Biopython code that builds the backbone (N, CA, C, O; Angstrom):
import numpy as np
from Bio.PDB.StructureBuilder import StructureBuilder

atoms = [
    (1, "MET", "N", (37.142, -1.284, -7.724)),
    (1, "MET", "CA", (37.071, -0.870, -8.833)),
    (1, "MET", "C", (38.132, 0.368, -8.657)),
    (1, "MET", "O", (38.424, 0.838, -7.557)),
    (2, "ILE", "N", (38.703, 0.858, -9.996)),
    (2, "ILE", "CA", (39.572, 1.386, -10.172)),
    (2, "ILE", "C", (39.168, 2.672, -11.163)),
    (2, "ILE", "O", (38.808, 2.362, -12.298)),
    (3, "ALA", "N", (39.196, 3.859, -10.873)),
    (3, "ALA", "CA", (38.901, 4.752, -11.924)),
    (3, "ALA", "C", (40.049, 5.201, -12.809)),
    (3, "ALA", "O", (41.236, 5.299, -12.500)),
    (4, "ARG", "N", (39.407, 5.477, -14.075)),
    (4, "ARG", "CA", (41.238, 5.553, -14.733)),
    (4, "ARG", "C", (40.899, 6.999, -15.391)),
    (4, "ARG", "O", (39.788, 7.463, -15.648)),
    (5, "GLY", "N", (42.336, 7.644, -15.613)),
    (5, "GLY", "CA", (42.532, 8.951, -16.070)),
    (5, "GLY", "C", (43.923, 9.031, -16.106)),
    (5, "GLY", "O", (44.666, 8.128, -16.492)),
    (6, "ASP", "N", (44.339, 10.375, -15.605)),
    (6, "ASP", "CA", (45.608, 10.672, -15.441)),
    (6, "ASP", "C", (46.584, 9.792, -14.564)),
    (6, "ASP", "O", (47.744, 9.438, -14.771)),
    (7, "SER", "N", (45.605, 9.531, -13.380)),
    (7, "SER", "CA", (46.028, 8.384, -12.473)),
    (7, "SER", "C", (45.088, 7.375, -11.819)),
    (7, "SER", "O", (43.873, 7.569, -11.863)),
    (8, "PHE", "N", (45.505, 6.513, -11.331)),
    (8, "PHE", "CA", (44.492, 5.392, -11.045)),
    (8, "PHE", "C", (44.241, 5.767, -9.543)),
    (8, "PHE", "O", (45.054, 6.156, -8.704)),
    (9, "MET", "N", (42.833, 5.536, -9.427)),
    (9, "MET", "CA", (42.484, 5.944, -7.958)),
    (9, "MET", "C", (41.250, 4.554, -7.449)),
    (9, "MET", "O", (40.406, 4.176, -8.261)),
    (10, "PRO", "N", (41.301, 4.209, -6.650)),
    (10, "PRO", "CA", (40.884, 2.865, -5.864)),
    (10, "PRO", "C", (39.325, 3.825, -5.489)),
    (10, "PRO", "O", (39.257, 4.993, -5.107)),
    (11, "ILE", "N", (38.364, 3.000, -5.718)),
    (11, "ILE", "CA", (36.771, 3.519, -5.468)),
    (11, "ILE", "C", (36.357, 2.527, -4.904)),
    (11, "ILE", "O", (36.766, 1.435, -5.301)),
    (12, "ALA", "N", (35.426, 2.594, -3.811)),
    (12, "ALA", "CA", (34.794, 1.752, -3.209)),
    (12, "ALA", "C", (33.497, 1.700, -3.299)),
    (12, "ALA", "O", (32.830, 2.726, -3.164)),
    (13, "ALA", "N", (32.794, 0.209, -3.600)),
    (13, "ALA", "CA", (31.510, 0.282, -4.399)),
    (13, "ALA", "C", (31.196, -1.308, -3.934)),
    (13, "ALA", "O", (31.954, -2.176, -3.502)),
    (14, "GLY", "N", (29.857, -1.311, -4.189)),
    (14, "GLY", "CA", (28.986, -2.212, -3.502)),
    (14, "GLY", "C", (27.717, -2.662, -4.567)),
    (14, "GLY", "O", (27.403, -2.030, -5.575)),
    (15, "ARG", "N", (27.048, -3.968, -4.058)),
    (15, "ARG", "CA", (25.441, -3.970, -5.010)),
    (15, "ARG", "C", (24.810, -4.303, -3.637)),
    (15, "ARG", "O", (25.373, -4.549, -2.570)),
    (16, "GLY", "N", (23.528, -4.248, -3.934)),
    (16, "GLY", "CA", (22.466, -4.622, -2.712)),
    (16, "GLY", "C", (21.053, -4.717, -3.432)),
    (16, "GLY", "O", (20.779, -4.423, -4.596)),
    (17, "VAL", "N", (20.457, -5.073, -2.703)),
    (17, "VAL", "CA", (18.910, -4.971, -3.040)),
    (17, "VAL", "C", (18.526, -4.158, -1.773)),
    (17, "VAL", "O", (18.949, -4.336, -0.630)),
    (18, "GLY", "N", (17.502, -3.088, -2.278)),
    (18, "GLY", "CA", (16.727, -2.644, -1.175)),
    (18, "GLY", "C", (16.074, -1.212, -1.532)),
    (18, "GLY", "O", (14.865, -1.330, -1.728)),
    (19, "GLY", "N", (16.415, -0.265, -1.631)),
    (19, "GLY", "CA", (16.021, 1.036, -1.807)),
    (19, "GLY", "C", (16.535, 1.647, -1.023)),
    (19, "GLY", "O", (17.694, 1.442, -0.661)),
    (20, "GLY", "N", (15.571, 2.803, -0.450)),
    (20, "GLY", "CA", (15.788, 4.072, 0.194)),
    (20, "GLY", "C", (16.640, 3.649, 1.372)),
    (20, "GLY", "O", (17.682, 4.265, 1.595)),
    (21, "SER", "N", (16.262, 2.630, 2.146)),
    (21, "SER", "CA", (16.750, 1.985, 3.496)),
    (21, "SER", "C", (18.149, 1.554, 3.179)),
    (21, "SER", "O", (18.963, 1.845, 4.054)),
    (22, "LEU", "N", (18.733, 0.771, 1.863)),
    (22, "LEU", "CA", (19.677, 0.309, 1.660)),
    (22, "LEU", "C", (20.973, 1.609, 1.552)),
    (22, "LEU", "O", (22.171, 1.479, 1.808)),
    (23, "VAL", "N", (20.322, 2.698, 1.140)),
    (23, "VAL", "CA", (21.486, 3.907, 0.811)),
    (23, "VAL", "C", (21.340, 4.829, 2.022)),
    (23, "VAL", "O", (22.255, 5.570, 2.383)),
    (24, "ASN", "N", (20.232, 4.761, 2.596)),
    (24, "ASN", "CA", (19.930, 5.577, 3.758)),
    (24, "ASN", "C", (20.765, 5.142, 5.573)),
    (24, "ASN", "O", (20.431, 5.826, 6.541)),
    (25, "SER", "N", (21.521, 4.292, 5.695)),
    (25, "SER", "CA", (21.553, 3.766, 6.428)),
    (25, "SER", "C", (20.708, 3.007, 7.304)),
    (25, "SER", "O", (20.770, 2.956, 8.533)),
    (26, "ALA", "N", (19.719, 2.282, 6.345)),
    (26, "ALA", "CA", (18.667, 1.298, 6.764)),
    (26, "ALA", "C", (17.650, 1.772, 7.858)),
    (26, "ALA", "O", (17.102, 1.049, 8.690)),
    (27, "LEU", "N", (17.493, 3.207, 7.687)),
    (27, "LEU", "CA", (16.626, 4.027, 8.643)),
    (27, "LEU", "C", (15.216, 3.627, 8.367)),
    (27, "LEU", "O", (14.714, 3.928, 7.284)),
    (28, "SER", "N", (14.553, 2.980, 9.254)),
    (28, "SER", "CA", (13.054, 2.746, 9.137)),
    (28, "SER", "C", (12.381, 3.787, 9.859)),
    (28, "SER", "O", (12.460, 3.642, 11.079)),
    (29, "PHE", "N", (11.698, 4.863, 9.442)),
    (29, "PHE", "CA", (10.852, 5.460, 10.157)),
    (29, "PHE", "C", (9.382, 5.375, 9.550)),
    (29, "PHE", "O", (9.202, 5.401, 8.332)),
    (30, "ARG", "N", (8.474, 5.286, 10.354)),
    (30, "ARG", "CA", (7.179, 5.053, 9.963)),
    (30, "ARG", "C", (6.682, 6.558, 9.496)),
    (30, "ARG", "O", (7.158, 7.617, 9.905)),
    (31, "THR", "N", (5.534, 6.388, 8.474)),
    (31, "THR", "CA", (5.053, 7.316, 8.012)),
    (31, "THR", "C", (4.173, 8.258, 9.469)),
    (31, "THR", "O", (3.534, 7.641, 10.320)),
    (32, "PRO", "N", (4.287, 9.392, 9.479)),
    (32, "PRO", "CA", (3.780, 10.097, 10.861)),
    (32, "PRO", "C", (2.252, 9.862, 10.671)),
    (32, "PRO", "O", (1.657, 9.759, 9.598)),
    (33, "ASP", "N", (1.647, 9.789, 12.143)),
    (33, "ASP", "CA", (-0.209, 9.645, 11.866)),
    (33, "ASP", "C", (-0.722, 11.302, 11.403)),
    (33, "ASP", "O", (-1.844, 11.418, 10.909)),
    (34, "SER", "N", (-0.065, 12.238, 11.544)),
    (34, "SER", "CA", (-0.174, 13.686, 10.874)),
    (34, "SER", "C", (-0.537, 13.341, 9.553)),
    (34, "SER", "O", (-1.687, 13.407, 9.120)),
    (35, "VAL", "N", (0.533, 12.944, 8.868)),
    (35, "VAL", "CA", (0.773, 12.821, 7.254)),
    (35, "VAL", "C", (-0.510, 11.940, 6.794)),
    (35, "VAL", "O", (-1.285, 12.326, 5.919)),
    (36, "LEU", "N", (-0.630, 10.822, 7.424)),
    (36, "LEU", "CA", (-1.588, 9.804, 7.182)),
    (36, "LEU", "C", (-2.852, 10.435, 7.034)),
    (36, "LEU", "O", (-3.469, 10.411, 5.969)),
    (37, "HIS", "N", (-3.323, 11.084, 8.215)),
    (37, "HIS", "CA", (-4.434, 11.897, 8.592)),
    (37, "HIS", "C", (-4.864, 12.500, 7.504)),
    (37, "HIS", "O", (-5.991, 12.411, 7.016)),
    (38, "SER", "N", (-3.419, 13.489, 6.889)),
    (38, "SER", "CA", (-3.981, 14.394, 5.673)),
    (38, "SER", "C", (-3.992, 13.500, 4.017)),
    (38, "SER", "O", (-4.432, 13.939, 2.954)),
    (39, "TRP", "N", (-3.400, 12.253, 4.261)),
    (39, "TRP", "CA", (-3.646, 11.668, 3.076)),
    (39, "TRP", "C", (-4.846, 11.113, 2.728)),
    (39, "TRP", "O", (-5.265, 11.128, 1.571)),
    (40, "THR", "N", (-5.669, 10.418, 4.036)),
    (40, "THR", "CA", (-6.771, 9.957, 3.862)),
    (40, "THR", "C", (-7.998, 10.819, 3.198)),
    (40, "THR", "O", (-8.743, 10.217, 2.425)),
    (41, "PRO", "N", (-8.209, 12.045, 3.438)),
    (41, "PRO", "CA", (-9.023, 12.674, 2.868)),
    (41, "PRO", "C", (-8.789, 13.151, 1.141)),
    (41, "PRO", "O", (-9.519, 13.199, 0.151)),
    (42, "LEU", "N", (-7.448, 13.432, 1.416)),
    (42, "LEU", "CA", (-7.017, 13.781, -0.013)),
    (42, "LEU", "C", (-7.262, 12.666, -1.005)),
    (42, "LEU", "O", (-7.751, 12.930, -2.103)),
    (43, "LEU", "N", (-6.857, 11.111, -0.576)),
    (43, "LEU", "CA", (-7.180, 10.317, -1.391)),
    (43, "LEU", "C", (-8.501, 9.776, -1.798)),
    (43, "LEU", "O", (-8.837, 9.187, -2.825)),
    (44, "GLN", "N", (-9.332, 10.204, -0.477)),
    (44, "GLN", "CA", (-10.445, 9.973, -0.212)),
    (44, "GLN", "C", (-10.330, 8.173, 0.177)),
    (44, "GLN", "O", (-11.077, 7.417, -0.444)),
    (45, "ASP", "N", (-9.707, 7.805, 0.849)),
    (45, "ASP", "CA", (-9.313, 6.160, 1.144)),
    (45, "ASP", "C", (-9.128, 5.915, 2.321)),
    (45, "ASP", "O", (-7.961, 6.142, 2.639)),
    (46, "ASP", "N", (-9.876, 5.474, 3.298)),
    (46, "ASP", "CA", (-9.518, 4.939, 4.471)),
    (46, "ASP", "C", (-8.524, 4.455, 5.138)),
    (46, "ASP", "O", (-8.161, 4.635, 6.300)),
    (47, "ARG", "N", (-7.940, 3.548, 3.927)),
    (47, "ARG", "CA", (-6.901, 2.503, 3.559)),
    (47, "ARG", "C", (-5.682, 2.892, 4.099)),
    (47, "ARG", "O", (-4.873, 2.023, 4.425)),
    (48, "TYR", "N", (-5.377, 4.333, 4.274)),
    (48, "TYR", "CA", (-4.098, 5.308, 4.744)),
    (48, "TYR", "C", (-4.162, 5.922, 5.739)),
    (48, "TYR", "O", (-3.348, 6.726, 6.193)),
    (49, "SER", "N", (-5.534, 5.446, 6.313)),
    (49, "SER", "CA", (-5.557, 6.161, 7.992)),
    (49, "SER", "C", (-4.577, 5.269, 8.677)),
    (49, "SER", "O", (-4.370, 4.090, 8.388)),
    (50, "PRO", "N", (-3.835, 6.156, 9.877)),
    (50, "PRO", "CA", (-3.206, 5.357, 10.829)),
    (50, "PRO", "C", (-3.954, 4.133, 11.429)),
    (50, "PRO", "O", (-3.300, 3.239, 11.965)),
    (51, "ARG", "N", (-5.210, 4.076, 11.358)),
    (51, "ARG", "CA", (-5.771, 2.839, 12.422)),
    (51, "ARG", "C", (-5.624, 1.975, 11.347)),
    (51, "ARG", "O", (-5.613, 0.825, 11.786)),
    (52, "ALA", "N", (-5.493, 2.003, 10.005)),
    (52, "ALA", "CA", (-5.426, 0.971, 8.605)),
    (52, "ALA", "C", (-4.173, 0.562, 8.628)),
    (52, "ALA", "O", (-3.946, -0.647, 8.594)),
    (53, "MET", "N", (-3.278, 1.362, 8.679)),
    (53, "MET", "CA", (-1.767, 1.469, 8.496)),
    (53, "MET", "C", (-0.856, 0.691, 9.409)),
    (53, "MET", "O", (-0.078, -0.182, 9.022)),
    (54, "GLY", "N", (-1.053, 1.161, 10.899)),
    (54, "GLY", "CA", (-0.709, 0.679, 11.881)),
    (54, "GLY", "C", (-0.142, -1.081, 12.020)),
    (54, "GLY", "O", (0.911, -1.548, 12.453)),
    (55, "PRO", "N", (-1.207, -1.645, 11.518)),
    (55, "PRO", "CA", (-0.664, -3.019, 11.495)),
    (55, "PRO", "C", (-0.091, -3.446, 10.353)),
    (55, "PRO", "O", (0.258, -4.627, 10.339)),
    (56, "ILE", "N", (0.153, -2.595, 9.105)),
    (56, "ILE", "CA", (0.927, -3.085, 8.373)),
    (56, "ILE", "C", (2.440, -2.569, 8.628)),
    (56, "ILE", "O", (3.493, -3.108, 8.288)),
    (57, "PHE", "N", (2.225, -1.352, 9.336)),
    (57, "PHE", "CA", (3.710, -1.075, 9.844)),
    (57, "PHE", "C", (4.106, -1.820, 10.508)),
    (57, "PHE", "O", (5.327, -1.975, 10.478)),
    (58, "ASP", "N", (3.365, -2.590, 11.366)),
    (58, "ASP", "CA", (4.072, -3.351, 12.607)),
    (58, "ASP", "C", (4.315, -4.621, 11.764)),
    (58, "ASP", "O", (5.496, -4.971, 11.790)),
    (59, "GLU", "N", (3.367, -5.528, 10.904)),
    (59, "GLU", "CA", (4.043, -6.822, 10.265)),
    (59, "GLU", "C", (5.392, -6.561, 9.244)),
    (59, "GLU", "O", (6.089, -7.549, 9.013)),
    (60, "VAL", "N", (5.769, -5.280, 8.639)),
    (60, "VAL", "CA", (6.772, -4.989, 8.128)),
    (60, "VAL", "C", (7.985, -4.917, 8.677)),
    (60, "VAL", "O", (9.043, -5.330, 8.203)),
    (61, "GLY", "N", (7.711, -4.137, 10.148)),
    (61, "GLY", "CA", (8.921, -3.707, 10.966)),
    (61, "GLY", "C", (9.154, -5.217, 11.630)),
    (61, "GLY", "O", (10.239, -5.360, 12.195)),
    (62, "GLU", "N", (8.416, -6.148, 11.623)),
    (62, "GLU", "CA", (8.553, -7.436, 12.150)),
    (62, "GLU", "C", (9.413, -8.648, 11.310)),
    (62, "GLU", "O", (10.201, -9.505, 11.712)),
    (63, "ILE", "N", (8.960, -8.358, 10.134)),
    (63, "ILE", "CA", (9.601, -8.924, 8.850)),
    (63, "ILE", "C", (10.937, -8.642, 8.564)),
    (63, "ILE", "O", (11.652, -9.601, 8.275)),
    (64, "ILE", "N", (11.378, -7.619, 8.583)),
    (64, "ILE", "CA", (12.679, -6.706, 8.274)),
    (64, "ILE", "C", (13.373, -6.504, 9.675)),
    (64, "ILE", "O", (14.517, -6.051, 9.638)),
    (65, "GLN", "N", (12.971, -6.708, 10.575)),
    (65, "GLN", "CA", (13.184, -6.787, 12.124)),
    (65, "GLN", "C", (13.891, -5.276, 12.329)),
    (65, "GLN", "O", (15.117, -5.255, 12.441)),
    (66, "ILE", "N", (13.451, -4.530, 12.360)),
    (66, "ILE", "CA", (13.181, -3.199, 12.983)),
    (66, "ILE", "C", (13.436, -2.712, 14.170)),
    (66, "ILE", "O", (12.383, -2.618, 14.800)),
    (67, "GLY", "N", (14.583, -2.266, 14.926)),
    (67, "GLY", "CA", (14.683, -2.253, 16.149)),
    (67, "GLY", "C", (15.507, -0.613, 16.108)),
    (67, "GLY", "O", (15.974, 0.031, 15.169)),
    (68, "ILE", "N", (15.419, -0.352, 17.505)),
    (68, "ILE", "CA", (16.360, 0.963, 17.662)),
    (68, "ILE", "C", (17.678, 0.879, 17.589)),
    (68, "ILE", "O", (18.101, -0.210, 17.977)),
    (69, "THR", "N", (18.482, 1.632, 17.235)),
    (69, "THR", "CA", (20.468, 1.292, 17.233)),
    (69, "THR", "C", (20.769, 1.015, 18.420)),
    (69, "THR", "O", (20.250, 1.686, 19.312)),
    (70, "ARG", "N", (21.488, 0.185, 18.679)),
    (70, "ARG", "CA", (22.167, -0.183, 19.800)),
    (70, "ARG", "C", (23.083, 0.567, 19.805)),
    (70, "ARG", "O", (23.831, 0.803, 18.856)),
    (71, "THR", "N", (23.127, 1.101, 21.067)),
    (71, "THR", "CA", (24.488, 2.092, 21.734)),
    (71, "THR", "C", (25.502, 1.584, 21.582)),
    (71, "THR", "O", (26.365, 2.453, 21.455)),
    (72, "GLU", "N", (26.058, 0.211, 21.497)),
    (72, "GLU", "CA", (27.406, 0.084, 21.303)),
    (72, "GLU", "C", (28.140, -0.168, 19.643)),
    (72, "GLU", "O", (29.229, -0.503, 19.177)),
    (73, "ILE", "N", (26.836, 0.214, 19.171)),
    (73, "ILE", "CA", (27.326, 0.156, 17.432)),
    (73, "ILE", "C", (26.714, 1.881, 16.950)),
    (73, "ILE", "O", (26.547, 2.159, 15.762)),
    (74, "ALA", "N", (26.525, 2.585, 17.729)),
    (74, "ALA", "CA", (25.819, 3.892, 17.642)),
    (74, "ALA", "C", (26.722, 5.267, 16.712)),
    (74, "ALA", "O", (26.324, 6.152, 15.955)),
    (75, "GLY", "N", (27.939, 4.916, 17.182)),
    (75, "GLY", "CA", (29.241, 5.587, 16.859)),
    (75, "GLY", "C", (28.894, 7.079, 18.041)),
    (75, "GLY", "O", (27.881, 7.312, 18.700)),
    (76, "GLU", "N", (30.123, 7.820, 17.934)),
    (76, "GLU", "CA", (30.066, 8.887, 18.885)),
    (76, "GLU", "C", (29.356, 10.100, 18.161)),
    (76, "GLU", "O", (29.064, 11.104, 18.811)),
    (77, "ASN", "N", (29.041, 9.988, 16.624)),
    (77, "ASN", "CA", (28.259, 11.358, 16.354)),
    (77, "ASN", "C", (27.037, 11.015, 16.999)),
    (77, "ASN", "O", (26.739, 11.690, 17.984)),
    (78, "ASN", "N", (26.122, 9.930, 16.576)),
    (78, "ASN", "CA", (24.904, 9.767, 17.273)),
    (78, "ASN", "C", (24.763, 9.897, 18.548)),
    (78, "ASN", "O", (23.690, 10.330, 18.969)),
    (79, "LEU", "N", (25.749, 9.572, 19.398)),
    (79, "LEU", "CA", (25.563, 9.477, 20.797)),
    (79, "LEU", "C", (25.594, 11.041, 21.335)),
    (79, "LEU", "O", (24.922, 11.424, 22.292)),
    (80, "LEU", "N", (26.400, 11.805, 20.636)),
    (80, "LEU", "CA", (26.628, 13.347, 20.814)),
    (80, "LEU", "C", (25.029, 13.774, 20.682)),
    (80, "LEU", "O", (24.380, 14.148, 21.659)),
    (81, "ILE", "N", (24.434, 13.660, 19.226)),
    (81, "ILE", "CA", (22.987, 14.140, 18.994)),
    (81, "ILE", "C", (22.234, 13.644, 20.110)),
    (81, "ILE", "O", (21.385, 14.432, 20.527)),
    (82, "CYS", "N", (22.334, 12.446, 20.752)),
    (82, "CYS", "CA", (21.181, 12.107, 21.846)),
    (82, "CYS", "C", (21.682, 12.667, 23.067)),
    (82, "CYS", "O", (20.781, 12.856, 23.884)),
    (83, "ARG", "N", (22.848, 12.999, 23.463)),
    (83, "ARG", "CA", (23.370, 13.872, 24.830)),
    (83, "ARG", "C", (22.700, 15.504, 24.556)),
    (83, "ARG", "O", (22.381, 16.327, 25.413)),
    (84, "GLY", "N", (22.627, 15.616, 23.158)),
    (84, "GLY", "CA", (22.123, 17.063, 23.336)),
    (84, "GLY", "C", (20.618, 17.123, 23.119)),
    (84, "GLY", "O", (20.006, 18.118, 23.508)),
    (85, "ILE", "N", (19.976, 16.102, 22.510)),
    (85, "ILE", "CA", (18.960, 16.002, 22.700)),
    (85, "ILE", "C", (18.284, 15.957, 23.991)),
    (85, "ILE", "O", (17.136, 16.379, 24.129)),
    (86, "ASP", "N", (19.027, 15.413, 25.018)),
    (86, "ASP", "CA", (18.436, 15.289, 26.210)),
    (86, "ASP", "C", (18.849, 16.635, 27.074)),
    (86, "ASP", "O", (18.025, 17.126, 27.846)),
    (87, "LYS", "N", (19.989, 17.131, 26.931)),
    (87, "LYS", "CA", (20.286, 18.363, 27.535)),
    (87, "LYS", "C", (19.254, 19.251, 27.399)),
    (87, "LYS", "O", (18.853, 19.791, 28.430)),
    (88, "LEU", "N", (18.558, 19.616, 26.005)),
    (88, "LEU", "CA", (17.747, 20.242, 25.674)),
    (88, "LEU", "C", (16.181, 20.061, 26.097)),
    (88, "LEU", "O", (15.305, 20.889, 25.849)),
    (89, "GLY", "N", (16.037, 19.114, 26.621)),
    (89, "GLY", "CA", (14.910, 18.530, 26.737)),
    (89, "GLY", "C", (14.037, 17.849, 26.006)),
    (89, "GLY", "O", (12.868, 17.672, 26.350)),
    (90, "LEU", "N", (14.519, 17.445, 25.007)),
    (90, "LEU", "CA", (13.529, 17.112, 23.782)),
    (90, "LEU", "C", (13.463, 15.988, 23.977)),
    (90, "LEU", "O", (14.145, 15.330, 24.762)),
    (91, "ARG", "N", (12.418, 15.548, 23.106)),
    (91, "ARG", "CA", (12.040, 13.620, 22.828)),
    (91, "ARG", "C", (12.847, 13.334, 21.818)),
    (91, "ARG", "O", (12.921, 14.252, 21.002)),
    (92, "GLY", "N", (13.636, 12.162, 21.513)),
    (92, "GLY", "CA", (14.403, 11.801, 20.480)),
    (92, "GLY", "C", (15.206, 10.747, 20.782)),
    (92, "GLY", "O", (14.996, 10.511, 21.971)),
    (93, "GLY", "N", (16.087, 9.912, 20.315)),
    (93, "GLY", "CA", (16.892, 9.205, 20.402)),
    (93, "GLY", "C", (17.896, 8.502, 19.147)),
    (93, "GLY", "O", (18.140, 8.968, 18.034)),
    (94, "LEU", "N", (18.446, 7.004, 19.870)),
    (94, "LEU", "CA", (18.704, 6.673, 18.522)),
    (94, "LEU", "C", (17.455, 6.150, 17.431)),
    (94, "LEU", "O", (16.260, 6.004, 17.688)),
    (95, "ALA", "N", (18.148, 5.934, 16.179)),
    (95, "ALA", "CA", (17.098, 5.484, 15.292)),
    (95, "ALA", "C", (16.538, 4.413, 15.105)),
    (95, "ALA", "O", (17.191, 3.438, 15.476)),
    (96, "PRO", "N", (15.105, 4.122, 14.460)),
    (96, "PRO", "CA", (14.983, 2.322, 14.255)),
    (96, "PRO", "C", (15.762, 2.430, 12.845)),
    (96, "PRO", "O", (15.933, 3.377, 12.077)),
    (97, "ARG", "N", (16.211, 0.923, 12.812)),
    (97, "ARG", "CA", (16.795, 0.827, 11.746)),
    (97, "ARG", "C", (16.459, -0.834, 11.122)),
    (97, "ARG", "O", (16.203, -1.692, 11.967)),
    (98, "ASN", "N", (16.470, -1.121, 10.047)),
    (98, "ASN", "CA", (16.554, -2.784, 9.868)),
    (98, "ASN", "C", (18.051, -3.175, 9.539)),
    (98, "ASN", "O", (18.624, -3.361, 8.465)),
    (99, "THR", "N", (18.550, -3.242, 11.081)),
    (99, "THR", "CA", (20.013, -4.209, 10.687)),
    (99, "THR", "C", (20.187, -5.067, 11.954)),
    (99, "THR", "O", (21.062, -4.900, 12.804)),
    (100, "PRO", "N", (19.098, -6.136, 11.957)),
    (100, "PRO", "CA", (19.339, -7.025, 12.926)),
    (100, "PRO", "C", (20.729, -7.454, 13.653)),
    (100, "PRO", "O", (20.866, -7.510, 14.875)),
    (101, "ARG", "N", (21.598, -7.707, 12.827)),
    (101, "ARG", "CA", (22.700, -8.432, 12.991)),
    (101, "ARG", "C", (23.903, -7.287, 12.743)),
    (101, "ARG", "O", (25.030, -7.690, 12.456)),
    (102, "CYS", "N", (23.732, -6.368, 12.819)),
    (102, "CYS", "CA", (24.958, -5.456, 12.530)),
    (102, "CYS", "C", (25.560, -5.449, 13.760)),
    (102, "CYS", "O", (25.022, -5.611, 14.855)),
    (103, "ALA", "N", (27.024, -5.197, 13.436)),
    (103, "ALA", "CA", (28.052, -5.500, 14.592)),
    (103, "ALA", "C", (28.960, -4.237, 14.242)),
    (103, "ALA", "O", (29.972, -4.002, 14.902)),
]
sb = StructureBuilder()
sb.init_structure("model")
sb.init_model(0)
sb.init_chain("A")
sb.init_seg("    ")
for serial, (resi, resn, name, xyz) in enumerate(atoms, 1):
    if name == "N":
        sb.init_residue(resn, " ", resi, " ")
    sb.init_atom(name, np.array(xyz, "f"), 0.0, 1.0, " ", f" {name:<3s}", serial, name[0])
structure = sb.get_structure()
C-alpha cells in the first residue's frame, strides 16, 4: 500500500481471519479459574465454572494447536523477561500461542 499526501510512504498491511489472537501475537491464555468462579454465581450458570470450561479449553487448544513459544523463536525481548522472572523467583515463562508452524 502507499499513503498519498505531500510524499509517498509505503505502508505494510495484511489480511487475516482471527480476532484478538490474530492481532495480539496469537497469544492464547485461558480464562483464570478465579474469573470463572466469579462468573458462575453472577450468571447463575454452572456452564461457566472451571470444571465445565476446562474440557472446552482443552478441545479448542488442541484444534488451534496452542503451545508454549519455542525458545529459538522467542526473541531476545521475551528471553530477557524470562530471565527477570527467574531472577525474581516468580512463576512465569514464555507465553502460550497458537502458532504451530511459526519459524
